[in-house]
C-alpha positions in Angstrom: 35.3 66.7 24.4 36.9 63.5 25.3 34.4 60.8 26.2 35.7 58.3 28.7 35.0 54.7 27.8 35.5 52.3 30.7 37.2 49.6 28.6 33.8 48.5 27.3 32.4 47.5 30.7 30.3 44.6 29.4 32.9 43.4 26.9 35.6 43.4 29.6 33.6 41.4 32.1 32.3 39.0 29.5 35.6 38.2 27.7 37.7 38.1 30.9 35.6 35.4 32.4 34.5 32.5 30.2 31.0 32.4 31.8 29.8 35.3 29.7 26.2 35.1 28.6 24.1 36.0 25.6 22.5 39.5 25.9 23.5 42.3 28.2 24.5 41.1 31.6 26.1 43.1 34.5 28.2 42.0 37.5 29.7 39.1 35.6 32.2 38.6 38.5 29.3 36.9 40.3 29.8 33.9 38.1 33.4 33.2 39.2 33.9 30.0 41.2 34.5 30.9 44.9 36.6 27.9 45.9 39.6 26.1 44.5 38.0 22.8 45.1 34.9 23.5 43.0 37.1 25.2 40.4 39.1 22.0 40.0 36.0 19.9 39.5 34.6 22.1 36.7 32.8 24.7 38.9 30.5 22.1 40.3 29.1 23.6 43.6 25.5 22.5 44.2 26.5 19.1 45.6 29.7 19.8 47.4 29.6 19.8 51.2 32.4 22.1 52.4 33.1 25.6 53.7 32.5 27.2 50.3 29.6 25.3 48.9 26.9 27.5 50.3 28.1 30.3 47.9 26.4 28.2 45.2 23.8 26.3 47.3 23.0 27.8 50.7 21.0 24.6 51.7 24.4 22.9 52.4 24.7 25.0 55.6 22.1 22.8 57.2 24.5 19.9 57.3 27.7 21.4 58.8 29.0 19.4 61.7 32.0 21.3 62.8 32.3 25.1 62.7 34.4 26.1 59.7 36.4 29.1 58.7 37.5 29.3 55.1 39.9 31.6 53.3 40.7 31.7 49.6 43.9 33.5 48.5 44.4 35.5 45.3 43.4 33.6 42.2 45.0 35.4 39.3 43.6 36.1 35.8 46.3 37.5 33.5 46.6 38.6 29.9 43.1 40.2 29.5 43.3 43.7 27.9 46.9 44.0 29.0 46.1 44.0 32.7 45.9 41.6 35.7 42.9 40.7 37.8 43.2 39.6 41.4 40.4 37.9 43.2 40.2 37.1 46.9 37.4 35.5 48.9 36.9 35.1 52.6 34.1 33.2 54.3 33.1 31.7 57.6 30.3 29.1 58.3 29.2 27.4 61.5 26.4 25.3 63.0 24.3 27.3 65.5 21.7 24.6 66.3 22.1 20.8 66.4 19.2 18.9 65.1 19.9 15.7 67.1 17.4 16.7 69.8 14.7 17.3 67.2 14.0 19.8 64.5 16.4 21.0 61.9 20.1 21.6 62.1 20.7 25.3 61.4 23.9 26.7 59.9 24.9 30.2 59.1 27.6 31.7 56.8 29.1 35.1 56.1 31.3 36.0 53.1 33.1 38.7 51.3 34.4 38.5 47.8 36.6 41.1 46.1 37.9 41.5 42.6 40.5 44.2 41.6 42.4 44.9 38.4 45.7 46.4 37.7 45.9 49.8 35.9 43.9 49.9 32.6 44.2 52.4 29.8 41.5 55.1 29.7 40.2 55.1 26.1 38.2 57.5 23.9 35.9 57.3 21.0 37.5 60.0 18.8 41.2 60.1 19.1 44.3 58.0 20.0 47.3 59.2 21.8 49.0 56.1 23.1 49.2 53.3 20.5 47.5 54.7 17.3 49.4 52.2 15.1 47.8 49.3 17.0 44.4 50.9 17.1 44.4 51.5 20.8 42.9 54.9 21.6 43.7 56.4 25.0 43.8 59.6 26.9 47.2 58.9 28.6 45.5 58.2 31.9 44.8 54.9 33.6 42.1 53.6 36.1 41.4 50.5 38.1 38.4 48.2 38.4 37.1 47.0 41.8 34.1 44.7 42.5 32.8 43.6 45.9 30.2 41.0 47.1 29.4 40.8 50.8 26.5 38.8 52.3 25.2 36.1 54.6 23.2 32.9 54.2 21.2 30.5 56.4 20.5 26.8 55.9 18.2 24.3 57.6 18.8 20.6 57.4 16.8 17.5 58.5 18.9 14.4 58.7 17.7 10.8 58.7 17.4 8.0 56.1 16.9 10.8 53.7 18.6 14.2 54.2 16.7 17.2 53.2 17.7 20.9 53.4 16.7 24.3 52.2 18.6 27.6 52.4 18.7 31.2 51.4 21.2 34.1 51.2 21.3 37.8 50.7 24.2 39.8 49.2 25.3 43.4 48.7 26.9 44.0 45.3 29.1 47.0 44.4 31.2 47.8 41.3 33.6 50.7 41.2 35.6 52.0 38.2 37.1 55.4 37.7 34.7 58.0 39.1 31.7 55.8 38.8 30.1 53.1 40.8 27.0 50.9 40.8 25.4 48.9 43.6 22.5 46.5 44.1 21.6 43.4 46.0 21.0 39.8 45.1 19.5 36.8 46.8 20.2 33.0 46.5 18.0 30.0 47.2 18.8 26.4 47.3 17.7 22.8 48.2 19.6 19.7 49.1 18.6 16.0 49.1 20.9 13.1 50.1 20.2 9.3 50.5 22.0 6.0 50.4 20.7 2.8 48.7 21.0 0.9 52.0 22.1 1.4 55.6 25.7 1.6 56.3 26.9 -1.5 58.2 30.5 -0.5 58.4 31.6 -2.8 55.7 34.8 -2.2 53.7 32.8 -0.8 50.8 30.3 1.8 52.0 26.9 2.0 50.3 26.8 4.5 47.5 25.4 7.8 48.6 23.5 10.0 46.2 23.5 13.8 46.6 21.2 16.1 44.7 21.4 19.9 44.8 19.5 22.7 43.2 19.8 26.5 43.4 18.7 29.8 41.9 21.4 32.5 42.3 21.7 36.2 41.7 18.0 37.0 42.0 17.7 40.8 42.2 17.0 44.1 40.5 19.0 45.3 37.5 22.3 47.1 38.2 22.5 50.6 36.8 26.0 51.7 35.7 26.1 55.4 34.7 23.0 55.6 32.5 22.8 52.0 31.4 20.8 49.3 33.2 21.7 45.6 33.0 20.3 42.5 34.6 22.3 40.4 37.0 23.6 37.0 35.8 20.6 35.0 37.0 21.5 31.3 37.1 19.6 28.1 37.8 21.6 25.0 38.7 20.8 21.3 39.3 23.5 18.9 40.2 23.8 15.2 41.1 26.8 13.5 42.7 27.6 10.0 44.0 29.9 9.4 46.9 31.7 6.0 46.9 33.9 5.0 49.9 36.3 2.1 50.5 37.5 1.6 54.1 40.3 -0.2 55.9 40.3 -0.8 59.7 37.2 1.4 60.0 38.9 4.5 58.3 38.4 5.9 54.8 41.0 4.5 52.4 39.7 5.7 49.1 36.8 8.0 48.1 35.4 8.7 44.7 33.0 11.6 44.0 31.8 11.9 40.4 29.3 14.7 39.8 27.4 16.4 37.0 25.7 19.8 37.0 23.4 21.4 34.5 23.0 25.2 34.4 20.8 27.7 32.7 21.9 31.3 32.6 19.3 33.9 31.9 19.8 37.4 30.4 17.8 40.0 28.5 18.6 43.0 26.4 16.7 46.3 25.8 16.3 47.7 22.3 14.3 50.9 22.4 11.0 49.7 23.9 11.5 46.0 23.1 13.0 43.6 25.7 14.5 40.4 24.3 15.1 37.4 26.6 17.6 34.7 26.1 19.4 31.9 27.9 22.5 29.8 27.6 22.8 26.2 28.8 26.0 24.7 30.3 26.9 21.2 31.3 29.6 20.6 33.8 31.2 17.3 34.8 33.8 16.6 37.5 35.3 14.0 39.7 37.3 14.0 42.9 39.6 11.2 44.1 40.6 11.3 47.7 43.2 9.0 49.3 43.1 8.4 53.0 41.5 11.9 53.4 44.9 13.4 52.9 45.6 13.7 49.1 43.0 14.7 46.6 43.0 14.9 42.8 40.3 16.7 40.8 39.4 17.1 37.1 36.5 18.7 35.4 35.0 19.6 32.0 32.8 22.6 31.2 30.7 22.6 27.9 28.8 25.9 27.4 26.3 26.2 24.6 27.4 28.4 21.7 31.2 28.1 22.3 33.5 26.2 19.9 36.0 25.5 22.7 35.0 24.0 26.0 37.1 24.2 29.2 39.2 21.7 31.1 39.9 22.1 34.7 42.1 20.2 37.2 43.2 20.6 40.8 44.9 19.0 43.8 44.4 19.1 47.5 46.1 18.3 50.8 44.4 17.9 54.1 45.4 17.0 57.7 42.1 15.4 58.4 43.4 11.9 57.6 46.5 12.3 59.8 44.6 12.1 63.0 44.7 8.8 64.8 42.5 7.7 67.7 41.5 10.5 70.1 44.1 10.9 72.8 43.3 9.7 76.3 42.1 12.5 78.6 44.6 13.9 81.0 44.2 16.2 84.0 45.8 19.2 82.1 43.8 18.6 78.9 46.9 17.7 76.9 48.2 21.2 76.5 47.5 24.0 74.0 49.4 22.6 71.0 48.1 19.1 71.5 44.6 20.5 71.5 45.2 22.5 68.4 46.7 19.6 66.5 43.7 17.4 67.4 40.9 19.8 66.8 42.1 22.1 64.0 42.6 20.8 60.4 44.1 22.6 57.4 43.1 22.0 53.8 45.2 23.4 50.9 43.9 23.4 47.3 45.1 24.4 43.9 43.1 24.5 40.6 43.6 25.6 37.0 41.0 26.6 34.5 41.8 26.6 30.8 40.6 29.6 28.8 38.1 29.4 25.9 40.5 31.7 24.1 43.7 29.9 24.6 43.6 26.5 26.2 47.2 26.9 27.6 46.2 30.2 29.3 43.7 30.5 32.0 43.1 31.1 35.7 44.9 29.6 38.8 43.1 29.3 42.1 44.8 28.8 45.5 42.8 28.0 48.6 43.4 27.5 52.3 40.7 26.3 54.7 40.8 25.9 58.4 38.4 23.4 60.0 37.7 23.7 63.7 
């Protein structure tokens, strides 16, 4: 009787994505970066304040000023096990309560993330029919892999001389492959702290602003696939960033944002009645350079414990935010529809590349588009 092997479920998810951990861990797709901006900066997400950052740290939702709608388009992973993997992410976030009148600012976000593969060969333990000379054993049939993450998050933020925020999120997780599926839920928690060394007097060089973020992600029960249970990729993160701004004529001319993030990834394995616990530590460094709030360049470095090769990342961004001049004078007709759109809707485009721990010239490309209202 042919035994169907689902392309070594854990091996596929671990090797395909460089964030694989020691021990048996399921739902590895949860460790993929969910924005091209963070991917370009080395997957740093706890200290970024944009429409995707709450995926990594839900506390950032408490500091949204405009409502935001974010869409990430088809990053592509190629060359793993002779197949292609497409990833798409869509999220929306908005402020629902303004804290200027007292109390916290409250922001909410919803998201859906999907991963799908191209056709993969169905393999067997005991005989090969497709490529026996190459040691590839198959049944002559193919199947596809599909993963989904859908959820929401809430963040509360108190702004002042010191900004402080907390947040939490809940997600539904489902993995489908061939005739099998597994599902579970996860929760995320985060905290945010921001402060400047001195008050901002509008000088050409703004006071350095420190941002500290911490989060614990993918907290939830083990996921059971067929007869095998595996823990979720539980990850704790702490990040620190420093925002430096140079101005001209009251507008931003140059911004630098260096950041560093430490991560600890927990996992455990079951051997008969014995459970073994382990963890992997990872350091991530990144910097973003933004000119006139129009053009951005990003670079990052990921150094996971236990790997001979680390990863380099880089990315670019274009934004219409810096193209706006002074607000137009009010007119009786409101300036018209297209004038209103051009003044109140901004577009941000991003690209990022991750090198691979297997081949530094191969890797993953991320493409992102974000609309800001």
